[in-house]
KEDO-830744 format. One record per residue: residue number from 1; residue in one letter; z, x, y of N, C-alpha, C, O in turn. Coordinates in steps of 0.05 Angstrom, whole numbers, m for minus. Layout:
+-----+------+--------+--------+--------+--------+--------+---------+--------+--------+--------+--------+--------+--------+
! pos ! code !    nup !  neast ! nnorth !   caup ! caeast ! canorth !    cup !  ceast ! cnorth !    oup !  oeast ! onorth !
+-----+------+--------+--------+--------+--------+--------+---------+--------+--------+--------+--------+--------+--------+
! NUM !    A !      Z !      X !      Y !      Z !      X !       Y !      Z !      X !      Y !      Z !      X !      Y !
...
+-----+------+--------+--------+--------+--------+--------+---------+--------+--------+--------+--------+--------+--------+
% end
This chain:
+-----+------+--------+--------+--------+--------+--------+---------+--------+--------+--------+--------+--------+--------+
! pos ! code !    nup !  neast ! nnorth !   caup ! caeast ! canorth !    cup !  ceast ! cnorth !    oup !  oeast ! onorth !
+-----+------+--------+--------+--------+--------+--------+---------+--------+--------+--------+--------+--------+--------+
!   1 !    N !   1765 !   2023 !   2060 !   1775 !   2038 !    2037 !   1753 !   2036 !   2016 !   1750 !   2015 !   2003 !
!   2 !    L !   1738 !   2058 !   2012 !   1717 !   2058 !    1992 !   1727 !   2064 !   1964 !   1711 !   2062 !   1945 !
!   3 !    G !   1752 !   2073 !   1962 !   1763 !   2080 !    1936 !   1772 !   2057 !   1919 !   1770 !   2034 !   1928 !
!   4 !    G !   1781 !   2062 !   1895 !   1790 !   2041 !    1877 !   1820 !   2036 !   1879 !   1830 !   2018 !   1865 !
!   5 !    D !   1835 !   2052 !   1894 !   1864 !   2049 !    1897 !   1871 !   2040 !   1925 !   1856 !   2044 !   1944 !
!   6 !    T !   1894 !   2027 !   1927 !   1904 !   2020 !    1954 !   1911 !   2045 !   1969 !   1923 !   2064 !   1957 !
!   7 !    A !   1903 !   2047 !   1994 !   1910 !   2070 !    2011 !   1932 !   2062 !   2030 !   1932 !   2040 !   2041 !
!   8 !    R !   1951 !   2080 !   2033 !   1973 !   2075 !    2052 !   1973 !   2098 !   2072 !   1981 !   2121 !   2066 !
!   9 !    V !   1964 !   2092 !   2097 !   1963 !   2112 !    2118 !   1991 !   2117 !   2128 !   2006 !   2098 !   2135 !
!  10 !    V !   2000 !   2143 !   2128 !   2028 !   2149 !    2136 !   2030 !   2170 !   2158 !   2051 !   2173 !   2169 !
!  11 !    H !   2008 !   2184 !   2164 !   2009 !   2204 !    2185 !   1983 !   2205 !   2200 !   1961 !   2201 !   2189 !
!  12 !    V !   1984 !   2211 !   2226 !   1961 !   2212 !    2243 !   1963 !   2238 !   2260 !   1984 !   2245 !   2271 !
!  13 !    Y !   1940 !   2253 !   2261 !   1937 !   2276 !    2278 !   1915 !   2272 !   2298 !   1895 !   2258 !   2291 !
!  14 !    V !   1917 !   2283 !   2322 !   1895 !   2283 !    2341 !   1891 !   2313 !   2348 !   1910 !   2326 !   2356 !
!  15 !    L !   1867 !   2322 !   2344 !   1861 !   2351 !    2349 !   1836 !   2353 !   2366 !   1820 !   2335 !   2368 !
!  16 !    R !   1833 !   2377 !   2378 !   1807 !   2383 !    2392 !   1788 !   2393 !   2370 !   1797 !   2406 !   2352 !
!  17 !    P !   1763 !   2387 !   2372 !   1744 !   2396 !    2352 !   1745 !   2427 !   2349 !   1745 !   2441 !   2369 !
!  18 !    G !   1745 !   2436 !   2324 !   1746 !   2465 !    2319 !   1773 !   2477 !   2320 !   1776 !   2501 !   2316 !
!  19 !    S !   1794 !   2461 !   2325 !   1821 !   2471 !    2327 !   1837 !   2461 !   2304 !   1832 !   2440 !   2293 !
!  20 !    I !   1857 !   2477 !   2296 !   1876 !   2468 !    2275 !   1903 !   2461 !   2287 !   1921 !   2452 !   2272 !
!  21 !    T !   1906 !   2464 !   2313 !   1931 !   2458 !    2326 !   1929 !   2429 !   2338 !   1912 !   2424 !   2355 !
!  22 !    P !   1946 !   2411 !   2329 !   1945 !   2384 !    2339 !   1951 !   2381 !   2368 !   1969 !   2395 !   2378 !
!  23 !    V !   1937 !   2364 !   2382 !   1944 !   2356 !    2409 !   1969 !   2340 !   2408 !   1987 !   2342 !   2424 !
!  24 !    C !   1970 !   2323 !   2387 !   1994 !   2307 !    2381 !   1992 !   2297 !   2352 !   1970 !   2297 !   2341 !
!  25 !    S !   2014 !   2289 !   2342 !   2014 !   2278 !    2314 !   2039 !   2262 !   2311 !   2058 !   2262 !   2327 !
!  26 !    G !   2040 !   2247 !   2289 !   2064 !   2232 !    2283 !   2062 !   2217 !   2257 !   2041 !   2209 !   2248 !
!  27 !    S !   2086 !   2213 !   2245 !   2088 !   2196 !    2222 !   2089 !   2168 !   2232 !   2099 !   2162 !   2253 !
!  28 !    I !   2078 !   2150 !   2216 !   2077 !   2122 !    2224 !   2087 !   2105 !   2201 !   2088 !   2113 !   2178 !
!  29 !    S !   2095 !   2080 !   2208 !   2102 !   2061 !    2187 !   2076 !   2057 !   2171 !   2055 !   2053 !   2182 !
!  30 !    P !   2078 !   2058 !   2144 !   2054 !   2056 !    2128 !   2036 !   2032 !   2135 !   2045 !   2010 !   2138 !
!  31 !    V !   2010 !   2038 !   2136 !   1990 !   2017 !    2140 !   1975 !   2015 !   2113 !   1963 !   2035 !   2105 !
!  32 !    T !   1975 !   1993 !   2100 !   1963 !   1989 !    2074 !   1934 !   1979 !   2077 !   1929 !   1960 !   2091 !
!  33 !    I !   1915 !   1993 !   2063 !   1887 !   1985 !    2063 !   1879 !   1981 !   2034 !   1878 !   2001 !   2018 !
!  34 !    N !   1872 !   1957 !   2026 !   1865 !   1951 !    1999 !   1837 !   1961 !   1993 !   1820 !   1964 !   2011 !
!  35 !    P !   1831 !   1966 !   1967 !   1804 !   1975 !    1960 !   1782 !   1955 !   1970 !   1785 !   1931 !   1967 !
!  36 !    G !   1761 !   1966 !   1981 !   1739 !   1950 !    1991 !   1744 !   1936 !   2018 !   1728 !   1921 !   2027 !
!  37 !    S !   1768 !   1942 !   2030 !   1775 !   1930 !    2055 !   1772 !   1949 !   2079 !   1772 !   1973 !   2075 !
!  38 !    V !   1770 !   1937 !   2102 !   1770 !   1952 !    2127 !   1794 !   1941 !   2144 !   1796 !   1917 !   2147 !
!  39 !    E !   1810 !   1958 !   2154 !   1833 !   1950 !    2170 !   1833 !   1966 !   2196 !   1826 !   1989 !   2196 !
!  40 !    S !   1841 !   1953 !   2217 !   1845 !   1967 !    2242 !   1874 !   1966 !   2249 !   1888 !   1947 !   2242 !
!  41 !    F !   1884 !   1988 !   2261 !   1912 !   1988 !    2269 !   1914 !   2006 !   2294 !   1898 !   2023 !   2299 !
!  42 !    T !   1935 !   2000 !   2309 !   1940 !   2015 !    2334 !   1968 !   2027 !   2332 !   1987 !   2013 !   2325 !
!  43 !    R !   1971 !   2053 !   2338 !   1997 !   2066 !    2338 !   1998 !   2084 !   2362 !   1978 !   2097 !   2369 !
!  44 !    S !   2021 !   2084 !   2375 !   2025 !   2102 !    2398 !   2038 !   2128 !   2387 !   2056 !   2127 !   2371 !
!  45 !    L !   2027 !   2151 !   2396 !   2039 !   2176 !    2389 !   2051 !   2188 !   2414 !   2038 !   2193 !   2434 !
!  46 !    S !   2077 !   2193 !   2413 !   2091 !   2204 !    2437 !   2081 !   2232 !   2443 !   2075 !   2247 !   2426 !
!  47 !    G !   2079 !   2237 !   2469 !   2071 !   2264 !    2478 !   2041 !   2269 !   2476 !   2033 !   2292 !   2476 !
!  48 !    C !   2026 !   2248 !   2473 !   1997 !   2251 !    2469 !   1983 !   2245 !   2496 !   1981 !   2222 !   2505 !
!  49 !    T !   1971 !   2266 !   2508 !   1956 !   2263 !    2532 !   1927 !   2271 !   2527 !   1921 !   2294 !   2520 !
!  50 !    L !   1909 !   2251 !   2529 !   1881 !   2256 !    2524 !   1866 !   2253 !   2550 !   1874 !   2238 !   2568 !
!  51 !    N !   1844 !   2268 !   2553 !   1828 !   2267 !    2577 !   1802 !   2253 !   2572 !   1787 !   2259 !   2553 !
!  52 !    A !   1795 !   2233 !   2589 !   1771 !   2218 !    2587 !   1747 !   2237 !   2587 !   1745 !   2256 !   2602 !
!  53 !    G !   1728 !   2230 !   2570 !   1703 !   2246 !    2568 !   1704 !   2269 !   2549 !   1683 !   2281 !   2543 !
!  54 !    F !   1728 !   2276 !   2539 !   1731 !   2298 !    2519 !   1730 !   2287 !   2491 !   1739 !   2264 !   2486 !
!  55 !    D !   1720 !   2303 !   2473 !   1720 !   2296 !    2444 !   1746 !   2303 !   2431 !   1758 !   2323 !   2438 !
!  56 !    Y !   1754 !   2287 !   2412 !   1779 !   2291 !    2397 !   1773 !   2284 !   2368 !   1757 !   2266 !   2362 !
!  57 !    V !   1787 !   2297 !   2350 !   1785 !   2290 !    2321 !   1811 !   2275 !   2315 !   1833 !   2285 !   2319 !
!  58 !    V !   1807 !   2251 !   2304 !   1830 !   2235 !    2295 !   1830 !   2237 !   2265 !   1811 !   2230 !   2251 !
!  59 !    K !   1852 !   2248 !   2254 !   1854 !   2252 !    2225 !   1878 !   2236 !   2215 !   1900 !   2237 !   2226 !
!  60 !    I !   1872 !   2219 !   2195 !   1893 !   2204 !    2183 !   1899 !   2214 !   2155 !   1880 !   2223 !   2141 !
!  61 !    I !   1924 !   2213 !   2146 !   1932 !   2223 !    2120 !   1945 !   2200 !   2105 !   1962 !   2186 !   2116 !
!  62 !    T !   1937 !   2196 !   2080 !   1950 !   2175 !    2064 !   1974 !   2186 !   2050 !   1980 !   2210 !   2049 !
!  63 !    Q !   1989 !   2167 !   2038 !   2013 !   2174 !    2023 !   2007 !   2193 !   2000 !   2024 !   2209 !   1993 !
!  64 !    K !   1983 !   2191 !   1989 !   1975 !   2208 !    1966 !   1963 !   2235 !   1976 !   1956 !   2252 !   1959 !
!  65 !    G !   1961 !   2239 !   2002 !   1951 !   2264 !    2013 !   1921 !   2264 !   2019 !   1911 !   2285 !   2027 !
!  66 !    T !   1908 !   2242 !   2015 !   1879 !   2240 !    2022 !   1876 !   2241 !   2052 !   1892 !   2228 !   2067 !
!  67 !    E !   1856 !   2256 !   2062 !   1852 !   2259 !    2090 !   1825 !   2247 !   2098 !   1805 !   2248 !   2083 !
!  68 !    F !   1824 !   2234 !   2122 !   1800 !   2224 !    2133 !   1799 !   2231 !   2162 !   1819 !   2228 !   2176 !
!  69 !    A !   1777 !   2242 !   2172 !   1775 !   2250 !    2200 !   1750 !   2239 !   2212 !   1729 !   2237 !   2199 !
!  70 !    V !   1752 !   2233 !   2238 !   1729 !   2223 !    2253 !   1731 !   2234 !   2281 !   1753 !   2236 !   2292 !
!  71 !    T !   1709 !   2242 !   2293 !   1708 !   2252 !    2321 !   1702 !   2229 !   2339 !   1683 !   2213 !   2335 !
!  72 !    V !   1718 !   2226 !   2360 !   1715 !   2205 !    2380 !   1715 !   2217 !   2408 !   1725 !   2240 !   2412 !
!  73 !    T !   1704 !   2203 !   2427 !   1705 !   2211 !    2455 !   1725 !   2194 !   2470 !   1722 !   2169 !   2469 !
!  74 !    A !   1744 !   2206 !   2483 !   1764 !   2191 !    2498 !   1752 !   2177 !   2522 !   1734 !   2189 !   2535 !
!  75 !    S !   1761 !   2153 !   2528 !   1751 !   2139 !    2552 !   1773 !   2129 !   2569 !   1769 !   2117 !   2590 !
+-----+------+--------+--------+--------+--------+--------+---------+--------+--------+--------+--------+--------+--------+
% end
C-alpha cells in the first residue's frame, strides 16, 4: 500500500487481457493493508476455471473504490 490511508480489499475480478467481461469475480471478507505495508492473501473464487500458460488480469477493488490490476500467467 503506497498510499497514506489504510486500504481494505473487498472485491476481486479475474479477466482475460483486453476483455471487460470477468472470467470470475467475487466479494471477499475485507483484507486490510496498512500504509507502507505489503500483505499477501489467498481467496477462492467459485466458478473460476483458469488454464495453465494463459495470461489473466487480476483486479482488486478497495472499499473506497480504488482499483489495482496486475497481469499474471496461470501455472
